PDB file of N, CA, C and O in Angstrom, chain B, residues numbered from 101:
ATOM      1  N   MET B 101      81.276  44.424 -58.673  1.00  0.00           N
ATOM      2  CA  MET B 101      81.316  44.509 -60.113  1.00  0.00           C
ATOM      3  C   MET B 101      80.812  43.199 -60.718  1.00  0.00           C
ATOM      4  O   MET B 101      81.209  42.117 -60.287  1.00  0.00           O
ATOM      5  N   LYS B 102      79.956  43.300 -61.695  1.00  0.00           N
ATOM      6  CA  LYS B 102      79.326  42.147 -62.325  1.00  0.00           C
ATOM      7  C   LYS B 102      80.280  41.516 -63.357  1.00  0.00           C
ATOM      8  O   LYS B 102      80.847  42.237 -64.178  1.00  0.00           O
ATOM      9  N   PRO B 103      80.470  40.162 -63.330  1.00  0.00           N
ATOM     10  CA  PRO B 103      81.349  39.518 -64.321  1.00  0.00           C
ATOM     11  C   PRO B 103      80.757  39.628 -65.728  1.00  0.00           C
ATOM     12  O   PRO B 103      79.540  39.653 -65.907  1.00  0.00           O
ATOM     13  N   LYS B 104      81.642  39.694 -66.713  1.00  0.00           N
ATOM     14  CA  LYS B 104      81.206  39.777 -68.109  1.00  0.00           C
ATOM     15  C   LYS B 104      80.579  38.457 -68.547  1.00  0.00           C
ATOM     16  O   LYS B 104      81.022  37.379 -68.152  1.00  0.00           O
ATOM     17  N   SER B 105      79.547  38.566 -69.364  1.00  0.00           N
ATOM     18  CA  SER B 105      78.975  37.350 -69.932  1.00  0.00           C
ATOM     19  C   SER B 105      79.906  36.876 -71.044  1.00  0.00           C
ATOM     20  O   SER B 105      80.771  37.623 -71.502  1.00  0.00           O
ATOM     21  N   LYS B 106      79.722  35.641 -71.469  1.00  0.00           N
ATOM     22  CA  LYS B 106      80.584  35.093 -72.525  1.00  0.00           C
ATOM     23  C   LYS B 106      80.487  35.913 -73.799  1.00  0.00           C
ATOM     24  O   LYS B 106      81.498  36.138 -74.463  1.00  0.00           O
ATOM     25  N   LYS B 107      79.292  36.363 -74.154  1.00  0.00           N
ATOM     26  CA  LYS B 107      79.124  37.127 -75.391  1.00  0.00           C
ATOM     27  C   LYS B 107      79.822  38.480 -75.315  1.00  0.00           C
ATOM     28  O   LYS B 107      80.303  38.974 -76.334  1.00  0.00           O
ATOM     29  N   GLU B 108      79.887  39.082 -74.150  1.00  0.00           N
ATOM     30  CA  GLU B 108      80.569  40.368 -74.002  1.00  0.00           C
ATOM     31  C   GLU B 108      82.072  40.214 -74.195  1.00  0.00           C
ATOM     32  O   GLU B 108      82.760  41.184 -74.514  1.00  0.00           O
ATOM     33  N   ASP B 109      82.578  39.014 -74.006  1.00  0.00           N
ATOM     34  CA  ASP B 109      84.011  38.761 -74.148  1.00  0.00           C
ATOM     35  C   ASP B 109      84.386  38.402 -75.584  1.00  0.00           C
ATOM     36  O   ASP B 109      85.575  38.341 -75.898  1.00  0.00           O
ATOM     37  N   HIS B 110      83.417  38.162 -76.464  1.00  0.00           N
ATOM     38  CA  HIS B 110      83.687  37.797 -77.859  1.00  0.00           C
ATOM     39  C   HIS B 110      84.123  39.015 -78.649  1.00  0.00           C
ATOM     40  O   HIS B 110      83.584  40.108 -78.477  1.00  0.00           O
ATOM     41  N   LEU B 111      85.101  38.815 -79.515  1.00  0.00           N
ATOM     42  CA  LEU B 111      85.565  39.901 -80.375  1.00  0.00           C
ATOM     43  C   LEU B 111      84.851  39.885 -81.720  1.00  0.00           C
ATOM     44  O   LEU B 111      84.878  40.880 -82.444  1.00  0.00           O
ATOM     45  N   GLY B 112      84.231  38.800 -82.057  1.00  0.00           N
ATOM     46  CA  GLY B 112      83.500  38.713 -83.316  1.00  0.00           C
ATOM     47  C   GLY B 112      83.688  37.357 -83.944  1.00  0.00           C
ATOM     48  O   GLY B 112      84.545  36.587 -83.510  1.00  0.00           O
ATOM     49  N   PRO B 113      82.902  37.046 -84.963  1.00  0.00           N
ATOM     50  CA  PRO B 113      83.046  35.753 -85.632  1.00  0.00           C
ATOM     51  C   PRO B 113      84.344  35.718 -86.447  1.00  0.00           C
ATOM     52  O   PRO B 113      84.812  36.743 -86.942  1.00  0.00           O
ATOM     53  N   ILE B 114      84.909  34.523 -86.571  1.00  0.00           N
ATOM     54  CA  ILE B 114      86.135  34.352 -87.352  1.00  0.00           C
ATOM     55  C   ILE B 114      85.968  33.192 -88.310  1.00  0.00           C
ATOM     56  O   ILE B 114      85.150  32.297 -88.100  1.00  0.00           O
ATOM     57  N   SER B 115      86.756  33.226 -89.358  1.00  0.00           N
ATOM     58  CA  SER B 115      86.781  32.118 -90.298  1.00  0.00           C
ATOM     59  C   SER B 115      87.830  31.119 -89.826  1.00  0.00           C
ATOM     60  O   SER B 115      88.966  31.516 -89.566  1.00  0.00           O
ATOM     61  N   PRO B 116      87.489  29.831 -89.706  1.00  0.00           N
ATOM     62  CA  PRO B 116      88.494  28.855 -89.281  1.00  0.00           C
ATOM     63  C   PRO B 116      89.634  28.732 -90.295  1.00  0.00           C
ATOM     64  O   PRO B 116      90.758  28.394 -89.924  1.00  0.00           O
ATOM     65  N   PHE B 117      89.350  29.005 -91.576  1.00  0.00           N
ATOM     66  CA  PHE B 117      90.390  28.932 -92.596  1.00  0.00           C
ATOM     67  C   PHE B 117      91.394  30.070 -92.429  1.00  0.00           C
ATOM     68  O   PHE B 117      92.600  29.866 -92.561  1.00  0.00           O
ATOM     69  N   THR B 118      90.890  31.266 -92.138  1.00  0.00           N
ATOM     70  CA  THR B 118      91.764  32.409 -91.910  1.00  0.00           C
ATOM     71  C   THR B 118      92.601  32.187 -90.658  1.00  0.00           C
ATOM     72  O   THR B 118      93.799  32.471 -90.647  1.00  0.00           O
ATOM     73  N   LEU B 119      91.975  31.682 -89.611  1.00  0.00           N
ATOM     74  CA  LEU B 119      92.693  31.390 -88.376  1.00  0.00           C
ATOM     75  C   LEU B 119      93.800  30.367 -88.631  1.00  0.00           C
ATOM     76  O   LEU B 119      94.916  30.519 -88.133  1.00  0.00           O
ATOM     77  N   GLY B 120      93.492  29.330 -89.403  1.00  0.00           N
ATOM     78  CA  GLY B 120      94.496  28.326 -89.754  1.00  0.00           C
ATOM     79  C   GLY B 120      95.658  28.928 -90.529  1.00  0.00           C
ATOM     80  O   GLY B 120      96.817  28.601 -90.271  1.00  0.00           O
ATOM     81  N   ASN B 121      95.350  29.814 -91.486  1.00  0.00           N
ATOM     82  CA  ASN B 121      96.406  30.457 -92.263  1.00  0.00           C
ATOM     83  C   ASN B 121      97.296  31.340 -91.398  1.00  0.00           C
ATOM     84  O   ASN B 121      98.515  31.359 -91.575  1.00  0.00           O
ATOM     85  N   VAL B 122      96.695  32.068 -90.466  1.00  0.00           N
ATOM     86  CA  VAL B 122      97.472  32.909 -89.552  1.00  0.00           C
ATOM     87  C   VAL B 122      98.390  32.035 -88.694  1.00  0.00           C
ATOM     88  O   VAL B 122      99.551  32.377 -88.470  1.00  0.00           O
ATOM     89  N   PHE B 123      97.858  30.901 -88.215  1.00  0.00           N
ATOM     90  CA  PHE B 123      98.670  29.995 -87.406  1.00  0.00           C
ATOM     91  C   PHE B 123      99.835  29.430 -88.223  1.00  0.00           C
ATOM     92  O   PHE B 123     100.966  29.379 -87.739  1.00  0.00           O
ATOM     93  N   ILE B 124      99.563  29.008 -89.452  1.00  0.00           N
ATOM     94  CA  ILE B 124     100.616  28.438 -90.299  1.00  0.00           C
ATOM     95  C   ILE B 124     101.720  29.460 -90.558  1.00  0.00           C
ATOM     96  O   ILE B 124     102.903  29.123 -90.500  1.00  0.00           O
ATOM     97  N   GLU B 125     101.342  30.704 -90.842  1.00  0.00           N
ATOM     98  CA  GLU B 125     102.344  31.755 -91.049  1.00  0.00           C
ATOM     99  C   GLU B 125     103.208  31.946 -89.808  1.00  0.00           C
ATOM    100  O   GLU B 125     104.432  32.024 -89.907  1.00  0.00           O
ATOM    101  N   ALA B 126     102.574  32.022 -88.640  1.00  0.00           N
ATOM    102  CA  ALA B 126     103.316  32.220 -87.398  1.00  0.00           C
ATOM    103  C   ALA B 126     104.204  31.016 -87.083  1.00  0.00           C
ATOM    104  O   ALA B 126     105.363  31.181 -86.704  1.00  0.00           O
ATOM    105  N   ALA B 127     103.663  29.811 -87.241  1.00  0.00           N
ATOM    106  CA  ALA B 127     104.425  28.601 -86.941  1.00  0.00           C
ATOM    107  C   ALA B 127     105.614  28.450 -87.883  1.00  0.00           C
ATOM    108  O   ALA B 127     106.657  27.932 -87.481  1.00  0.00           O
ATOM    109  N   THR B 128     105.473  28.890 -89.115  1.00  0.00           N
ATOM    110  CA  THR B 128     106.584  28.839 -90.065  1.00  0.00           C
ATOM    111  C   THR B 128     107.684  29.813 -89.642  1.00  0.00           C
ATOM    112  O   THR B 128     108.864  29.465 -89.671  1.00  0.00           O
ATOM    113  N   LYS B 129     107.304  31.025 -89.252  1.00  0.00           N
ATOM    114  CA  LYS B 129     108.288  32.022 -88.798  1.00  0.00           C
ATOM    115  C   LYS B 129     109.011  31.565 -87.538  1.00  0.00           C
ATOM    116  O   LYS B 129     110.187  31.876 -87.347  1.00  0.00           O
ATOM    117  N   LEU B 130     108.312  30.827 -86.677  1.00  0.00           N
ATOM    118  CA  LEU B 130     108.906  30.336 -85.427  1.00  0.00           C
ATOM    119  C   LEU B 130     109.683  29.031 -85.619  1.00  0.00           C
ATOM    120  O   LEU B 130     110.242  28.494 -84.663  1.00  0.00           O
ATOM    121  N   ALA B 131     109.717  28.521 -86.859  1.00  0.00           N
ATOM    122  CA  ALA B 131     110.393  27.258 -87.200  1.00  0.00           C
ATOM    123  C   ALA B 131     109.735  26.062 -86.510  1.00  0.00           C
ATOM    124  O   ALA B 131     110.402  25.077 -86.194  1.00  0.00           O
ATOM    125  N   TRP B 132     108.427  26.153 -86.280  1.00  0.00           N
ATOM    126  CA  TRP B 132     107.672  25.040 -85.717  1.00  0.00           C
ATOM    127  C   TRP B 132     107.256  24.086 -86.819  1.00  0.00           C
ATOM    128  O   TRP B 132     107.108  22.886 -86.589  1.00  0.00           O
ATOM    129  N   ILE B 133     107.069  24.622 -88.018  1.00  0.00           N
ATOM    130  CA  ILE B 133     106.745  23.806 -89.184  1.00  0.00           C
ATOM    131  C   ILE B 133     107.574  24.286 -90.363  1.00  0.00           C
ATOM    132  O   ILE B 133     108.029  25.429 -90.397  1.00  0.00           O
ATOM    133  N   GLU B 134     107.761  23.402 -91.323  1.00  0.00           N
ATOM    134  CA  GLU B 134     108.449  23.758 -92.558  1.00  0.00           C
ATOM    135  C   GLU B 134     107.505  23.475 -93.717  1.00  0.00           C
ATOM    136  O   GLU B 134     106.778  22.481 -93.722  1.00  0.00           O
ATOM    137  N   GLU B 135     107.533  24.357 -94.681  1.00  0.00           N
ATOM    138  CA  GLU B 135     106.667  24.222 -95.852  1.00  0.00           C
ATOM    139  C   GLU B 135     107.472  23.685 -97.026  1.00  0.00           C
ATOM    140  O   GLU B 135     108.609  24.095 -97.260  1.00  0.00           O
ATOM    141  N   GLU B 136     106.872  22.775 -97.747  1.00  0.00           N
ATOM    142  CA  GLU B 136     107.473  22.242 -98.967  1.00  0.00           C
ATOM    143  C   GLU B 136     106.429  22.393-100.062  1.00  0.00           C
ATOM    144  O   GLU B 136     105.285  21.971 -99.896  1.00  0.00           O
ATOM    145  N   GLN B 137     106.818  22.991-101.177  1.00  0.00           N
ATOM    146  CA  GLN B 137     105.857  23.185-102.261  1.00  0.00           C
ATOM    147  C   GLN B 137     106.379  22.542-103.537  1.00  0.00           C
ATOM    148  O   GLN B 137     107.504  22.788-103.972  1.00  0.00           O
ATOM    149  N   GLU B 138     105.534  21.720-104.113  1.00  0.00           N
ATOM    150  CA  GLU B 138     105.814  21.093-105.401  1.00  0.00           C
ATOM    151  C   GLU B 138     104.668  21.448-106.323  1.00  0.00           C
ATOM    152  O   GLU B 138     103.523  21.066-106.082  1.00  0.00           O
ATOM    153  N   GLU B 139     104.977  22.178-107.374  1.00  0.00           N
ATOM    154  CA  GLU B 139     103.980  22.667-108.312  1.00  0.00           C
ATOM    155  C   GLU B 139     102.859  23.373-107.555  1.00  0.00           C
ATOM    156  O   GLU B 139     103.086  24.423-106.954  1.00  0.00           O
ATOM    157  N   ARG B 140     101.653  22.806-107.578  1.00  0.00           N
ATOM    158  CA  ARG B 140     100.515  23.475-106.929  1.00  0.00           C
ATOM    159  C   ARG B 140     100.173  22.877-105.576  1.00  0.00           C
ATOM    160  O   ARG B 140      99.163  23.250-104.979  1.00  0.00           O
ATOM    161  N   GLN B 141     100.982  21.967-105.084  1.00  0.00           N
ATOM    162  CA  GLN B 141     100.689  21.299-103.814  1.00  0.00           C
ATOM    163  C   GLN B 141     101.664  21.751-102.736  1.00  0.00           C
ATOM    164  O   GLN B 141     102.877  21.773-102.949  1.00  0.00           O
ATOM    165  N   ARG B 142     101.125  22.109-101.581  1.00  0.00           N
ATOM    166  CA  ARG B 142     101.937  22.474-100.422  1.00  0.00           C
ATOM    167  C   ARG B 142     101.808  21.385 -99.375  1.00  0.00           C
ATOM    168  O   ARG B 142     100.727  20.848 -99.136  1.00  0.00           O
ATOM    169  N   ARG B 143     102.934  21.074 -98.759  1.00  0.00           N
ATOM    170  CA  ARG B 143     102.926  20.131 -97.636  1.00  0.00           C
ATOM    171  C   ARG B 143     103.674  20.781 -96.493  1.00  0.00           C
ATOM    172  O   ARG B 143     104.624  21.537 -96.699  1.00  0.00           O
ATOM    173  N   TYR B 144     103.232  20.476 -95.286  1.00  0.00           N
ATOM    174  CA  TYR B 144     103.842  21.039 -94.088  1.00  0.00           C
ATOM    175  C   TYR B 144     104.354  19.910 -93.215  1.00  0.00           C
ATOM    176  O   TYR B 144     103.721  18.862 -93.092  1.00  0.00           O
ATOM    177  N   PHE B 145     105.508  20.140 -92.614  1.00  0.00           N
ATOM    178  CA  PHE B 145     106.140  19.162 -91.734  1.00  0.00           C
ATOM    179  C   PHE B 145     106.383  19.805 -90.382  1.00  0.00           C
ATOM    180  O   PHE B 145     106.921  20.909 -90.300  1.00  0.00           O
ATOM    181  N   ILE B 146     105.993  19.125 -89.337  1.00  0.00           N
ATOM    182  CA  ILE B 146     106.231  19.622 -87.982  1.00  0.00           C
ATOM    183  C   ILE B 146     107.675  19.334 -87.622  1.00  0.00           C
ATOM    184  O   ILE B 146     108.148  18.208 -87.782  1.00  0.00           O
ATOM    185  N   THR B 147     108.382  20.354 -87.134  1.00  0.00           N
ATOM    186  CA  THR B 147     109.756  20.160 -86.682  1.00  0.00           C
ATOM    187  C   THR B 147     109.728  19.651 -85.247  1.00  0.00           C
ATOM    188  O   THR B 147     108.695  19.719 -84.580  1.00  0.00           O
ATOM    189  N   SER B 148     110.850  19.146 -84.776  1.00  0.00           N
ATOM    190  CA  SER B 148     110.898  18.670 -83.386  1.00  0.00           C
ATOM    191  C   SER B 148     110.653  19.831 -82.421  1.00  0.00           C
ATOM    192  O   SER B 148     110.004  19.656 -81.389  1.00  0.00           O
ATOM    193  N   LYS B 149     111.175  21.019 -82.756  1.00  0.00           N
ATOM    194  CA  LYS B 149     110.930  22.207 -81.925  1.00  0.00           C
ATOM    195  C   LYS B 149     109.431  22.523 -81.916  1.00  0.00           C
ATOM    196  O   LYS B 149     108.861  22.824 -80.867  1.00  0.00           O
ATOM    197  N   GLY B 150     108.802  22.453 -83.085  1.00  0.00           N
ATOM    198  CA  GLY B 150     107.375  22.729 -83.176  1.00  0.00           C
ATOM    199  C   GLY B 150     106.547  21.736 -82.393  1.00  0.00           C
ATOM    200  O   GLY B 150     105.575  22.108 -81.736  1.00  0.00           O
ATOM    201  N   PHE B 151     106.933  20.464 -82.462  1.00  0.00           N
ATOM    202  CA  PHE B 151     106.220  19.429 -81.724  1.00  0.00           C
ATOM    203  C   PHE B 151     106.254  19.736 -80.227  1.00  0.00           C
ATOM    204  O   PHE B 151     105.231  19.648 -79.547  1.00  0.00           O
ATOM    205  N   GLU B 152     107.426  20.095 -79.722  1.00  0.00           N
ATOM    206  CA  GLU B 152     107.567  20.404 -78.289  1.00  0.00           C
ATOM    207  C   GLU B 152     106.768  21.647 -77.902  1.00  0.00           C
ATOM    208  O   GLU B 152     106.050  21.643 -76.902  1.00  0.00           O
ATOM    209  N   GLU B 153     106.897  22.712 -78.698  1.00  0.00           N
ATOM    210  CA  GLU B 153     106.229  23.967 -78.361  1.00  0.00           C
ATOM    211  C   GLU B 153     104.710  23.867 -78.457  1.00  0.00           C
ATOM    212  O   GLU B 153     103.996  24.409 -77.613  1.00  0.00           O
ATOM    213  N   MET B 154     104.218  23.179 -79.480  1.00  0.00           N
ATOM    214  CA  MET B 154     102.767  23.032 -79.615  1.00  0.00           C
ATOM    215  C   MET B 154     102.202  22.131 -78.521  1.00  0.00           C
ATOM    216  O   MET B 154     101.077  22.342 -78.068  1.00  0.00           O
ATOM    217  N   ALA B 155     102.965  21.135 -78.093  1.00  0.00           N
ATOM    218  CA  ALA B 155     102.529  20.277 -76.991  1.00  0.00           C
ATOM    219  C   ALA B 155     102.412  21.096 -75.702  1.00  0.00           C
ATOM    220  O   ALA B 155     101.511  20.862 -74.896  1.00  0.00           O
ATOM    221  N   LYS B 156     103.331  22.063 -75.507  1.00  0.00           N
ATOM    222  CA  LYS B 156     103.261  22.941 -74.331  1.00  0.00           C
ATOM    223  C   LYS B 156     101.974  23.765 -74.335  1.00  0.00           C
ATOM    224  O   LYS B 156     101.457  24.122 -73.277  1.00  0.00           O
ATOM    225  N   LEU B 157     101.461  24.063 -75.523  1.00  0.00           N
ATOM    226  CA  LEU B 157     100.222  24.832 -75.645  1.00  0.00           C
ATOM    227  C   LEU B 157      98.979  23.945 -75.513  1.00  0.00           C
ATOM    228  O   LEU B 157      97.848  24.424 -75.605  1.00  0.00           O
ATOM    229  N   GLY B 158      99.207  22.651 -75.298  1.00  0.00           N
ATOM    230  CA  GLY B 158      98.086  21.723 -75.107  1.00  0.00           C
ATOM    231  C   GLY B 158      97.533  21.150 -76.395  1.00  0.00           C
ATOM    232  O   GLY B 158      96.443  20.579 -76.400  1.00  0.00           O
ATOM    233  N   MET B 159      98.266  21.293 -77.487  1.00  0.00           N
ATOM    234  CA  MET B 159      97.798  20.747 -78.763  1.00  0.00           C
ATOM    235  C   MET B 159      98.087  19.261 -78.824  1.00  0.00           C
ATOM    236  O   MET B 159      99.203  18.826 -78.537  1.00  0.00           O
ATOM    237  N   ASP B 160      97.081  18.478 -79.198  1.00  0.00           N
ATOM    238  CA  ASP B 160      97.227  17.036 -79.326  1.00  0.00           C
ATOM    239  C   ASP B 160      97.653  16.723 -80.754  1.00  0.00           C
ATOM    240  O   ASP B 160      96.811  16.557 -81.636  1.00  0.00           O
ATOM    241  N   LEU B 161      98.942  16.645 -80.977  1.00  0.00           N
ATOM    242  CA  LEU B 161      99.472  16.457 -82.321  1.00  0.00           C
ATOM    243  C   LEU B 161      99.318  15.036 -82.825  1.00  0.00           C
ATOM    244  O   LEU B 161      99.540  14.777 -84.008  1.00  0.00           O
ATOM    245  N   GLU B 162      98.947  14.122 -81.970  1.00  0.00           N
ATOM    246  CA  GLU B 162      98.694  12.755 -82.418  1.00  0.00           C
ATOM    247  C   GLU B 162      97.545  12.737 -83.430  1.00  0.00           C
ATOM    248  O   GLU B 162      97.503  11.876 -84.309  1.00  0.00           O
ATOM    249  N   LYS B 163      96.618  13.684 -83.303  1.00  0.00           N
ATOM    250  CA  LYS B 163      95.504  13.773 -84.249  1.00  0.00           C
ATOM    251  C   LYS B 163      96.007  14.109 -85.648  1.00  0.00           C
ATOM    252  O   LYS B 163      95.397  13.710 -86.640  1.00  0.00           O
ATOM    253  N   VAL B 164      97.098  14.828 -85.732  1.00  0.00           N
ATOM    254  CA  VAL B 164      97.670  15.220 -87.013  1.00  0.00           C
ATOM    255  C   VAL B 164      98.611  14.137 -87.524  1.00  0.00           C
ATOM    256  O   VAL B 164      98.557  13.769 -88.697  1.00  0.00           O
ATOM    257  N   LEU B 165      99.457  13.635 -86.665  1.00  0.00           N
ATOM    258  CA  LEU B 165     100.493  12.706 -87.083  1.00  0.00           C
ATOM    259  C   LEU B 165      99.961  11.323 -87.430  1.00  0.00           C
ATOM    260  O   LEU B 165     100.632  10.578 -88.145  1.00  0.00           O
ATOM    261  N   HIS B 166      98.785  10.956 -86.950  1.00  0.00           N
ATOM    262  CA  HIS B 166      98.255   9.618 -87.254  1.00  0.00           C
ATOM    263  C   HIS B 166      97.941   9.462 -88.738  1.00  0.00           C
ATOM    264  O   HIS B 166      97.774   8.340 -89.218  1.00  0.00           O
ATOM    265  N   GLN B 167      97.859  10.554 -89.460  1.00  0.00           N
ATOM    266  CA  GLN B 167      97.549  10.486 -90.888  1.00  0.00           C
ATOM    267  C   GLN B 167      98.754  10.034 -91.706  1.00  0.00           C
ATOM    268  O   GLN B 167      98.617   9.719 -92.888  1.00  0.00           O
ATOM    269  N   TYR B 168      99.912  10.001 -91.098  1.00  0.00           N
ATOM    270  CA  TYR B 168     101.139   9.652 -91.806  1.00  0.00           C
ATOM    271  C   TYR B 168     101.649   8.308 -91.349  1.00  0.00           C
ATOM    272  O   TYR B 168     101.579   7.970 -90.167  1.00  0.00           O
ATOM    273  N   ARG B 169     102.152   7.562 -92.270  1.00  0.00           N
ATOM    274  CA  ARG B 169     102.749   6.285 -91.902  1.00  0.00           C
ATOM    275  C   ARG B 169     104.264   6.416 -92.062  1.00  0.00           C
ATOM    276  O   ARG B 169     104.724   7.000 -93.043  1.00  0.00           O
ATOM    277  N   PRO B 170     105.032   5.896 -91.140  1.00  0.00           N
ATOM    278  CA  PRO B 170     106.486   5.993 -91.249  1.00  0.00           C
ATOM    279  C   PRO B 170     107.014   5.156 -92.406  1.00  0.00           C
ATOM    280  O   PRO B 170     106.509   4.067 -92.680  1.00  0.00           O
ATOM    281  N   LEU B 171     108.014   5.663 -93.068  1.00  0.00           N
ATOM    282  CA  LEU B 171     108.687   4.911 -94.117  1.00  0.00           C
ATOM    283  C   LEU B 171     109.838   4.147 -93.497  1.00  0.00           C
ATOM    284  O   LEU B 171     110.458   4.625 -92.547  1.00  0.00           O
ATOM    285  N   ALA B 172     110.129   2.982 -94.013  1.00  0.00           N
ATOM    286  CA  ALA B 172     111.191   2.145 -93.453  1.00  0.00           C
ATOM    287  C   ALA B 172     112.526   2.867 -93.456  1.00  0.00           C
ATOM    288  O   ALA B 172     113.348   2.637 -92.569  1.00  0.00           O
ATOM    289  N   SER B 173     112.764   3.740 -94.436  1.00  0.00           N
ATOM    290  CA  SER B 173     114.044   4.427 -94.537  1.00  0.00           C
ATOM    291  C   SER B 173     114.092   5.729 -93.752  1.00  0.00           C
ATOM    292  O   SER B 173     115.139   6.376 -93.716  1.00  0.00           O
ATOM    293  N   SER B 174     112.972   6.144 -93.111  1.00  0.00           N
ATOM    294  CA  SER B 174     112.963   7.398 -92.363  1.00  0.00           C
ATOM    295  C   SER B 174     113.760   7.278 -91.076  1.00  0.00           C
ATOM    296  O   SER B 174     113.528   6.357 -90.292  1.00  0.00           O
ATOM    297  N   PRO B 175     114.701   8.197 -90.841  1.00  0.00           N
ATOM    298  CA  PRO B 175     115.418   8.185 -89.562  1.00  0.00           C
ATOM    299  C   PRO B 175     114.451   8.519 -88.426  1.00  0.00           C
ATOM    300  O   PRO B 175     113.466   9.230 -88.625  1.00  0.00           O
ATOM    301  N   GLU B 176     114.739   8.010 -87.264  1.00  0.00           N
ATOM    302  CA  GLU B 176     113.886   8.288 -86.111  1.00  0.00           C
ATOM    303  C   GLU B 176     113.876   9.772 -85.823  1.00  0.00           C
ATOM    304  O   GLU B 176     114.882  10.457 -86.005  1.00  0.00           O
ATOM    305  N   GLY B 177     112.738  10.267 -85.373  1.00  0.00           N
ATOM    306  CA  GLY B 177     112.619  11.663 -84.990  1.00  0.00           C
ATOM    307  C   GLY B 177     112.240  12.590 -86.130  1.00  0.00           C
ATOM    308  O   GLY B 177     112.000  13.775 -85.897  1.00  0.00           O
ATOM    309  N   GLN B 178     112.178  12.090 -87.354  1.00  0.00           N
ATOM    310  CA  GLN B 178     111.777  12.930 -88.477  1.00  0.00           C
ATOM    311  C   GLN B 178     110.353  12.605 -88.864  1.00  0.00           C
ATOM    312  O   GLN B 178     109.894  11.470 -88.730  1.00  0.00           O
ATOM    313  N   ALA B 179     109.666  13.616 -89.343  1.00  0.00           N
ATOM    314  CA  ALA B 179     108.303  13.396 -89.810  1.00  0.00           C
ATOM    315  C   ALA B 179     108.344  12.547 -91.068  1.00  0.00           C
ATOM    316  O   ALA B 179     109.207  12.756 -91.920  1.00  0.00           O
ATOM    317  N   PRO B 180     107.437  11.600 -91.203  1.00  0.00           N
ATOM    318  CA  PRO B 180     107.388  10.788 -92.412  1.00  0.00           C
ATOM    319  C   PRO B 180     107.145  11.649 -93.641  1.00  0.00           C
ATOM    320  O   PRO B 180     106.532  12.713 -93.551  1.00  0.00           O
ATOM    321  N   ALA B 181     107.622  11.193 -94.775  1.00  0.00           N
ATOM    322  CA  ALA B 181     107.574  11.994 -95.986  1.00  0.00           C
ATOM    323  C   ALA B 181     106.274  11.860 -96.762  1.00  0.00           C
ATOM    324  O   ALA B 181     105.935  12.764 -97.525  1.00  0.00           O
ATOM    325  N   ARG B 182     105.532  10.772 -96.598  1.00  0.00           N
ATOM    326  CA  ARG B 182     104.345  10.575 -97.418  1.00  0.00           C
ATOM    327  C   ARG B 182     103.097  10.396 -96.573  1.00  0.00           C
ATOM    328  O   ARG B 182     103.111   9.662 -95.585  1.00  0.00           O
ATOM    329  N   PRO B 183     102.019  11.063 -96.959  1.00  0.00           N
ATOM    330  CA  PRO B 183     100.774  10.886 -96.208  1.00  0.00           C
ATOM    331  C   PRO B 183     100.133   9.544 -96.524  1.00  0.00           C
ATOM    332  O   PRO B 183     100.251   9.022 -97.632  1.00  0.00           O
ATOM    333  N   HIS B 184      99.459   9.005 -95.533  1.00  0.00           N
ATOM    334  CA  HIS B 184      98.667   7.790 -95.719  1.00  0.00           C
ATOM    335  C   HIS B 184      97.221   8.246 -95.765  1.00  0.00           C
ATOM    336  O   HIS B 184      96.678   8.714 -94.765  1.00  0.00           O
ATOM    337  N   ARG B 185      96.607   8.112 -96.909  1.00  0.00           N
ATOM    338  CA  ARG B 185      95.241   8.601 -97.067  1.00  0.00           C
ATOM    339  C   ARG B 185      94.268   7.444 -97.024  1.00  0.00           C
ATOM    340  O   ARG B 185      94.462   6.415 -97.670  1.00  0.00           O
ATOM    341  N   HIS B 186      93.220   7.638 -96.249  1.00  0.00           N
ATOM    342  CA  HIS B 186      92.169   6.634 -96.164  1.00  0.00           C
ATOM    343  C   HIS B 186      91.166   6.904 -97.270  1.00  0.00           C
ATOM    344  O   HIS B 186      90.707   8.035 -97.433  1.00  0.00           O
ATOM    345  N   ARG B 187      90.835   5.904 -98.009  1.00  0.00           N
ATOM    346  CA  ARG B 187      89.837   6.054 -99.060  1.00  0.00           C
ATOM    347  C   ARG B 187      88.489   5.612 -98.530  1.00  0.00           C
ATOM    348  O   ARG B 187      88.347   4.524 -97.972  1.00  0.00           O
ATOM    349  N   HIS B 188      87.521   6.459 -98.708  1.00  0.00           N
ATOM    350  CA  HIS B 188      86.164   6.156 -98.278  1.00  0.00           C
ATOM    351  C   HIS B 188      85.348   5.778 -99.499  1.00  0.00           C
ATOM    352  O   HIS B 188      85.538   6.349-100.573  1.00  0.00           O
ATOM    353  N   PRO B 189      84.441   4.819 -99.349  1.00  0.00           N
ATOM    354  CA  PRO B 189      83.587   4.465-100.486  1.00  0.00           C
ATOM    355  C   PRO B 189      82.768   5.673-100.932  1.00  0.00           C
ATOM    356  O   PRO B 189      82.318   6.475-100.114  1.00  0.00           O
ATOM    357  N   ARG B 190      82.590   5.782-102.214  1.00  0.00           N
ATOM    358  CA  ARG B 190      81.840   6.897-102.761  1.00  0.00           C
ATOM    359  C   ARG B 190      80.376   6.775-102.379  1.00  0.00           C
ATOM    360  O   ARG B 190      79.782   5.703-102.494  1.00  0.00           O
ATOM    361  N   ARG B 191      79.805   7.867-101.930  1.00  0.00           N
ATOM    362  CA  ARG B 191      78.386   7.876-101.554  1.00  0.00           C
ATOM    363  C   ARG B 191      77.565   8.416-102.716  1.00  0.00           C
ATOM    364  O   ARG B 191      77.920   9.423-103.328  1.00  0.00           O
ATOM    365  N   HIS B 192      76.475   7.740-103.007  1.00  0.00           N
ATOM    366  CA  HIS B 192      75.633   8.179-104.132  1.00  0.00           C
ATOM    367  C   HIS B 192      74.374   8.813-103.617  1.00  0.00           C
ATOM    368  O   HIS B 192      73.534   9.247-104.405  1.00  0.00           O
TER     369      HIS B 192
END
């Protein structure tokens, strides 16, 4: 029997935004992340359970967590409350 080519195994093109939304919904139901909404802004926090479970799936969460800086008053083991945003010079 001839092995399937990579294209024969594809189910079709997907939107990365839709895939992200599906993941966020599932991760919220599994208590891997918690959503906080203030007015029109949503923020997501990885729970300790989520950190462990996503690491088991091979996800490198350091890529996500490096965007946040710890606050001096944050207890250990909790996600920092405020994002640290890098400002890039405006390109003309």
